[in-house]
DSSP file (Angstrom, degrees, kcal/mol; ACC not computed):
  #  RESIDUE AA STRUCTURE BP1 BP2  ACC     N-H-->O    O-->H-N    N-H-->O    O-->H-N    TCO  KAPPA ALPHA  PHI   PSI    X-CA   Y-CA   Z-CA
    1    1 A M              0   0    0      0, 0.0     2,-0.2     0, 0.0     0, 0.0   0.000 360.0 360.0 360.0 141.8   44.7   13.0   -6.2
    2    2 A A        -     0   0    0      1,-0.0     0, 0.0     0, 0.0     0, 0.0  -0.491 360.0-173.6 -74.5 134.6   42.4   10.9   -4.0
    3    3 A V        -     0   0    0     -2,-0.2     2,-0.1     0, 0.0     3,-0.0  -0.991  29.4-110.1-127.7 135.1   39.7   12.8   -2.2
    4    4 A P        -     0   0    0      0, 0.0     3,-0.1     0, 0.0     4,-0.0  -0.391  16.8-144.2 -65.6 140.7   37.3   11.3    0.4
    5    5 A K  S    S+     0   0    0      1,-0.1     2,-0.3    -2,-0.1     0, 0.0   0.865  83.0  18.1 -72.7 -36.8   33.7   11.1   -0.8
    6    6 A R  S    S-     0   0    0     -3,-0.0     2,-0.3     0, 0.0    -1,-0.1  -0.934  91.5 -94.8-132.8 157.4   32.3   11.8    2.7
    7    7 A K        -     0   0    0     -2,-0.3     2,-0.4    -3,-0.1    -2,-0.0  -0.531  39.4-132.0 -69.5 130.3   33.7   13.2    5.9
    8    8 A S        -     0   0    0     -2,-0.3    -1,-0.1     1,-0.1     0, 0.0  -0.701  25.8-117.5 -85.4 137.4   34.9   10.5    8.2
    9    9 A S     >  -     0   0    0     -2,-0.4     4,-1.9     1,-0.1     5,-0.2  -0.178  18.6-112.8 -70.8 164.2   33.6   10.9   11.7
   10   10 A K  H  > S+     0   0    0      1,-0.2     4,-2.4     2,-0.2     5,-0.2   0.877 117.1  54.2 -63.7 -38.2   35.9   11.4   14.7
   11   11 A A  H  > S+     0   0    0      2,-0.2     4,-1.6     1,-0.2    -1,-0.2   0.908 107.3  49.6 -64.4 -41.8   35.0    8.0   16.1
   12   12 A R  H  > S+     0   0    0      1,-0.2     4,-0.9     2,-0.2    -1,-0.2   0.910 113.5  45.7 -65.3 -41.6   35.9    6.2   12.9
   13   13 A G  H  X S+     0   0    0     -4,-1.9     4,-0.6     1,-0.2     3,-0.4   0.886 112.3  50.7 -68.4 -37.5   39.3    8.0   12.8
   14   14 A R  H  < S+     0   0    0     -4,-2.4     3,-0.3     1,-0.2    -1,-0.2   0.743  99.6  65.4 -73.8 -23.4   40.0    7.4   16.4
   15   15 A K  H >< S+     0   0    0     -4,-1.6     3,-0.9     1,-0.2    -1,-0.2   0.867 100.5  51.4 -64.2 -34.7   39.2    3.7   16.1
   16   16 A R  H 3< S+     0   0    0     -4,-0.9    -1,-0.2    -3,-0.4    -2,-0.2   0.747 103.4  59.9 -72.3 -22.7   42.2    3.3   13.8
   17   17 A R  T 3< S+     0   0    0     -4,-0.6    -1,-0.2    -3,-0.3     2,-0.2   0.079  75.6 123.2 -98.6  24.9   44.5    4.9   16.3
   18   18 A T    <   -     0   0    0     -3,-0.9     3,-0.2     1,-0.1    -3,-0.0  -0.552  45.4-161.4 -84.1 152.3   44.1    2.6   19.2
   19   19 A H    >   +     0   0    0     -2,-0.2     3,-1.4     1,-0.1    -1,-0.1  -0.093  52.3 121.8-122.2  32.8   47.0    0.8   20.7
   20   20 A Y  T 3   +     0   0    0      1,-0.3    -1,-0.1     3,-0.0    -2,-0.0   0.669  64.4  72.4 -68.3 -14.4   45.2   -2.0   22.5
   21   21 A K  T 3  S+     0   0    0     -3,-0.2    -1,-0.3     2,-0.1     2,-0.1   0.680  74.3 102.2 -75.0 -17.3   47.3   -4.4   20.4
   22   22 A L    <   -     0   0    0     -3,-1.4     2,-0.3     1,-0.1    -3,-0.0  -0.401  63.5-145.9 -69.1 143.8   50.4   -3.6   22.4
   23   23 A E        -     0   0    0     -2,-0.1     3,-0.1     1,-0.0    -2,-0.1  -0.748  19.9-103.7-107.6 156.6   51.4   -6.2   25.0
   24   24 A T        -     0   0    0     -2,-0.3     2,-0.1     1,-0.1     3,-0.0  -0.498  47.7 -96.9 -74.2 148.5   53.0   -5.7   28.4
   25   25 A P        -     0   0    0      0, 0.0     2,-0.3     0, 0.0    -1,-0.1  -0.386  40.6-109.5 -67.5 144.1   56.7   -6.5   28.6
   26   26 A N        -     0   0    0     -2,-0.1    13,-1.2    -3,-0.1     2,-0.4  -0.562  31.2-153.2 -74.8 133.0   57.5  -10.0   29.9
   27   27 A L  E     -A   38   0A   0     -2,-0.3     2,-0.3    11,-0.2    11,-0.2  -0.890  13.3-175.4-108.1 138.8   59.1   -9.9   33.4
   28   28 A V  E     -A   37   0A   0      9,-2.8     9,-2.5    -2,-0.4     2,-0.3  -0.858  30.7 -99.6-127.1 163.0   61.4  -12.7   34.5
   29   29 A R  E     -A   36   0A   0     -2,-0.3     7,-0.2     7,-0.2     6,-0.0  -0.660  35.5-119.8 -83.6 136.8   63.1  -13.4   37.8
   30   30 A C     >  -     0   0    0      5,-2.3     4,-1.6    -2,-0.3    -1,-0.0  -0.599  16.5-138.9 -71.6 132.3   66.8  -12.5   38.1
   31   31 A P  T  4 S+     0   0    0      0, 0.0    -1,-0.1     0, 0.0    -2,-0.0   0.787  97.7  42.4 -66.4 -25.4   68.8  -15.6   38.8
   32   32 A Q  T  4 S+     0   0    0      3,-0.1    -3,-0.0     1,-0.1    -2,-0.0   0.957 133.3  12.0 -84.7 -56.7   71.0  -13.8   41.4
   33   33 A C  T  4 S-     0   0    0      2,-0.1    -1,-0.1     0, 0.0    -4,-0.0   0.507  89.6-131.8-105.6  -5.5   68.7  -11.6   43.4
   34   34 A H     <  +     0   0    0     -4,-1.6     2,-0.2     1,-0.2    -5,-0.0   0.743  57.5 137.8  62.4  27.6   65.3  -13.1   42.3
   35   35 A T        -     0   0    0      1,-0.1    -5,-2.3    -6,-0.0     2,-0.3  -0.663  62.7 -94.8 -94.2 160.4   63.7   -9.7   41.7
   36   36 A L  E     +A   29   0A   0     -2,-0.2     2,-0.3    -7,-0.2    -7,-0.2  -0.555  53.5 163.0 -75.7 136.6   61.5   -9.1   38.6
   37   37 A K  E     -A   28   0A   0     -9,-2.5    -9,-2.8    -2,-0.3     2,-0.1  -0.954  41.7 -90.0-146.4 162.9   63.3   -7.6   35.6
   38   38 A A  E >   -A   27   0A   0     -2,-0.3     3,-1.1   -11,-0.2   -11,-0.2  -0.455  54.1 -94.9 -73.4 149.0   62.7   -7.2   31.9
   39   39 A Q  T 3  S+     0   0    0    -13,-1.2    -1,-0.1     1,-0.2     3,-0.1  -0.344 105.0  10.5 -64.7 144.7   64.0  -10.0   29.6
   40   40 A H  T 3  S+     0   0    0      1,-0.2     2,-0.3    -3,-0.1    -1,-0.2   0.782 105.5 114.0  59.0  32.2   67.5   -9.5   28.1
   41   41 A Q  S <  S-     0   0    0     -3,-1.1    -1,-0.2     7,-0.1     2,-0.2  -0.916  75.5 -97.9-128.4 156.1   68.2   -6.5   30.3
   42   42 A V        -     0   0    0     -2,-0.3     2,-0.2     7,-0.1    -4,-0.2  -0.529  47.2-107.9 -69.8 138.1   70.7   -5.9   33.0
   43   43 A C     >  -     0   0    0      5,-2.1     4,-1.4    -2,-0.2    12,-0.1  -0.511  21.0-150.8 -68.8 131.1   69.2   -6.3   36.5
   44   44 A K  T  4 S+     0   0    0     -2,-0.2    -1,-0.2     2,-0.2    -7,-0.1   0.751  91.1  50.7 -75.3 -23.8   68.7   -2.9   38.2
   45   45 A E  T  4 S+     0   0    0      1,-0.1    -1,-0.1     3,-0.1    -2,-0.0   0.948 129.0  12.1 -80.5 -51.5   69.1   -4.4   41.6
   46   46 A C  T  4 S-     0   0    0      2,-0.1    11,-0.2    11,-0.0    -2,-0.2   0.588  91.4-127.9-108.2 -11.5   72.3   -6.4   41.4
   47   47 A G     <  +     0   0    0     -4,-1.4     7,-2.6     1,-0.2     8,-2.1   0.762  59.8 136.2  74.9  26.1   73.7   -5.2   38.1
   48   48 A T  E     -B   53   0B   0      5,-0.3    -5,-2.1     6,-0.2     2,-0.3  -0.762  32.4-174.4-108.0 154.8   74.2   -8.7   36.6
   49   49 A Y  E >  S-B   52   0B   0      3,-2.6     3,-1.4    -2,-0.3    -7,-0.1  -0.942  75.5  -8.8-146.6 124.3   73.5  -10.1   33.1
   50   50 A K  T 3  S-     0   0    0     -2,-0.3     3,-0.1     1,-0.3    -8,-0.0   0.863 130.1 -54.2  55.1  40.4   73.8  -13.7   32.1
   51   51 A G  T 3  S+     0   0    0      1,-0.2     2,-0.4     0, 0.0    -1,-0.3   0.480 117.7 105.3  80.2   2.1   75.5  -14.5   35.4
   52   52 A K  E <  S-B   49   0B   0     -3,-1.4    -3,-2.6     0, 0.0     2,-0.6  -0.916  75.7-115.8-117.6 143.6   78.2  -11.8   35.1
   53   53 A E  E     +B   48   0B   0     -2,-0.4    -5,-0.3    -5,-0.2     3,-0.1  -0.669  40.2 165.2 -77.8 118.6   78.4   -8.5   36.9
   54   54 A V        +     0   0    0     -7,-2.6     2,-0.5    -2,-0.6    -6,-0.2   0.802  64.3  41.0-101.8 -41.8   78.1   -5.8   34.3
   55   55 A V  S    S-     0   0    0     -8,-2.1     2,-0.3   -12,-0.1    -1,-0.3  -0.948  82.6-130.4-114.8 123.7   77.4   -2.7   36.4
   56   56 A A        -     0   0    0     -2,-0.5     2,-0.3    -3,-0.1    -9,-0.1  -0.571  23.5-135.2 -73.5 131.9   79.3   -2.2   39.6
   57   57 A Q        -     0   0    0     -2,-0.3     2,-0.4   -11,-0.2    -1,-0.0  -0.690  12.0-127.6 -90.1 139.3   76.9   -1.4   42.5
   58   58 A V        -     0   0    0     -2,-0.3     2,-0.3     1,-0.0    -1,-0.0  -0.728  24.1-123.8 -86.4 130.2   77.7    1.4   44.9
   59   59 A A              0   0    0     -2,-0.4    -1,-0.0     1,-0.1     0, 0.0  -0.556 360.0 360.0 -74.3 134.1   77.6    0.4   48.5
   60   60 A E              0   0    0     -2,-0.3    -1,-0.1     0, 0.0    -2,-0.0   0.439 360.0 360.0 -98.2 360.0   75.2    2.5   50.6
């Protein structure tokens, strides 16, 4: 079984565990209500996706 020759420092181990490579999700404008929403997701404001109403909105 492989055994490390020397103890690896905390800094060296923590360098490998960074998530700086992750990108922020792209936001696009909803064609109906023009609010920002995630791509390929139902709009939370108006409940539409690809021009069709998917989620019925409750009137307040």
